[in-house]
C-alpha positions in Angstrom: 101.3 -55.2 111.2 103.2 -57.1 113.9 101.8 -60.5 112.6 102.9 -59.6 109.0 106.6 -59.0 110.0 106.6 -62.1 112.3 105.9 -64.3 109.3 108.9 -66.5 108.5 108.4 -66.0 104.7 108.2 -62.2 105.0 111.4 -62.0 107.1 113.2 -64.3 104.6 112.2 -61.9 101.8 113.3 -58.9 103.8 116.7 -60.5 104.4 117.1 -61.3 100.7 116.2 -57.7 99.9 119.4 -56.5 101.7 121.5 -59.3 100.1 120.2 -58.8 96.6 120.1 -55.0 96.9 123.7 -54.9 97.9 124.8 -57.2 95.1 122.7 -55.2 92.6 124.2 -51.9 93.8 127.7 -53.3 93.5 127.1 -54.5 90.0 125.5 -51.3 89.0 128.3 -49.3 90.4 130.9 -51.4 88.6 129.0 -51.1 85.3 128.6 -47.3 85.7 132.4 -47.0 86.5 133.2 -49.1 83.3 130.8 -46.9 81.3 132.5 -43.8 82.7 135.9 -45.1 81.6 134.8 -45.5 77.9 135.6 -42.8 75.4 132.6 -40.7 74.4 132.1 -42.3 71.0 132.0 -45.7 72.5 129.5 -44.6 75.1 127.3 -43.3 72.2 127.7 -46.6 70.4 126.8 -48.6 73.5 123.7 -46.5 74.2 122.6 -47.0 70.5 123.1 -50.7 70.7 121.2 -51.1 74.0 118.3 -48.9 72.8 118.0 -50.8 69.5 119.0 -47.9 67.2 121.2 -50.0 64.9 120.9 -47.5 62.1 122.8 -44.9 64.0 125.9 -47.0 64.5 128.6 -46.6 61.9 130.7 -49.5 60.8 133.8 -47.8 62.2 132.4 -47.3 65.6 130.9 -50.8 65.8 134.3 -52.2 64.8 136.1 -50.0 67.4 133.6 -51.1 70.1 134.0 -54.8 69.2 137.8 -54.5 69.3 137.6 -52.7 72.7 135.3 -55.4 74.1 137.5 -58.2 72.9 140.7 -56.6 74.4 138.9 -56.1 77.7 137.8 -59.8 77.7 141.4 -61.0 76.8 142.8 -58.8 79.5 140.5 -60.4 82.1 141.3 -63.9 81.0 145.0 -63.2 81.0 144.7 -61.8 84.5 142.9 -64.7 86.1 144.7 -67.5 84.3 147.4 -69.2 86.4 150.8 -68.9 84.7 154.3 -70.3 85.3 157.4 -68.9 83.6 160.1 -71.5 82.8 163.9 -70.9 83.1 163.9 -70.1 79.4 161.5 -67.2 80.0 158.6 -68.9 78.2 155.1 -69.0 79.7 153.8 -72.5 80.5 150.6 -73.7 82.0 150.7 -76.2 84.9 149.4 -79.0 82.7 152.1 -78.5 80.1 154.9 -79.1 82.5 156.4 -82.6 83.0 154.9 -84.6 85.9 157.7 -84.2 88.4 157.7 -80.4 87.7 154.0 -80.1 88.4 154.5 -81.9 91.7 157.4 -79.6 92.6 155.5 -76.5 91.7 152.5 -77.6 93.8 154.9 -78.5 96.7 156.6 -75.1 96.4 153.2 -73.3 96.5 152.0 -75.3 99.5 155.3 -74.7 101.4 155.1 -71.0 100.6 151.6 -70.8 102.1 152.5 -72.8 105.2 155.7 -70.8 105.9 154.3 -67.4 105.3 154.2 -65.0 108.2 151.1 -63.4 109.6 149.2 -61.1 107.4 148.4 -57.5 108.5 144.9 -58.5 109.3 146.0 -61.4 111.5 148.5 -59.2 113.3 145.8 -56.6 114.0 143.4 -59.2 115.2 146.1 -60.7 117.6 147.0 -57.3 119.1 144.5 -57.7 121.9 145.6 -61.3 122.7 148.7 -61.5 124.7 
């Protein structure tokens, strides 16, 4: 048994088990939380779709599920997309702004990062260092 666990290949697989197991558990927990947030009729529709029982799905529930999925996707895209608001109150992407404005925005962002104070974590880590 000792020679089995001293093998480099076996120890590599054991380390991957912890990595992949944690990632799998995180994804599974997230999906179950998302499933729990769905209304009951959408949960039934999702289970019917995943189990291949297409005959049980009504057109109204399929349409509702599709609209729900599209709005969730659009919400995600809107959240992660970098946005800039102009003086006129209009949203603009960085590539839409004139060249000098793009450089000014990048310079402002870099200056803000450089001049920021310590974060809470940095302050806590520096407590022991005098």
